[in-house]
N, C-alpha and C positions, 0 to 999 in steps of 0.2 A: 492441436489447438496453436492458433496461432496469435501472437501479441503484436499489434501494430499501433503506430501514433502515441507513443510514451511521451506523456506532458509532466513535467516536474514544475511545482509552483513553491519557490523556497519561502521561507519566514524567517524572522530573526529568531535564531537558535535559543531553545528554552527547554531546560530540562531532557535534552537528546533530541527534541523535536527540530527536524530540518527542514519540513516543508510536506507537501502534499503531492501525490501523483495520480494520475489518470492513465487508462489503457482503453483502447478499441480490441475487442475479443472476436476473433474469426470474422472479422469485417463488420459484425452484428450486433455485438453487444458493447457498451459504454461502462465501464467500471470508473468510478470518481471518488475523489475525497478519503483517497488511501492514505493515511498518514506515514511517513517517512522517520523513523527514529534511529539514532547513531546508539549502537550498543554500548555498552559502560567500558568495554576493552577498547573502544574507540577503532576497532580492525574491520568492523562489517556493520551492516544496517539490519534494520528490523520493520517489518511492515506491520500496520495495525488497520484493521478495517473499521468503518464506522459503525457505531452501534448508537442505542438509545436506551436509557434507563428507564423504566416505567416508576410510578410512585410507589409500587409493591417492592421495588429493589432489584427485579427481574431485568437482565439486560438482554436486549434483542438485537441482533447483527441485521445491518441491511443487505449486506452481502458478505460471502465468504468462498474463498477457495478450499473445496474440498480435496481435490487431487494434489498429492503432494508434489507430482510433476509439474502442474500448473504454479503451485506457489514458487517451486524452483525457477520457472521460467519468468515468472513476474519478479522475482528477486533478482535475477540476472538482468532482466529489462531496465529495471531502476539503476542498479550498479552501472551499468553502461552508460545510461543517460547522466549519472553524476559525473561520470570521469572526463 
């Protein structure tokens, strides 16, 4: 899988939130509204995918990378974009 067009949208940092990122995956799928958080140790980042909480309390993810390899690629793409 190939990640292209990584766009980062910074926000005023609050509780570790740095901003939001979007990607194009394999030139055919847009993934957006992925939150970028600074880890507590300050040395790395964490990606959080958008979700909705239903009135019953159940949380439903809008999208999620199931492959550890893809998560690693996304993580590296964001780190490269932030440097």
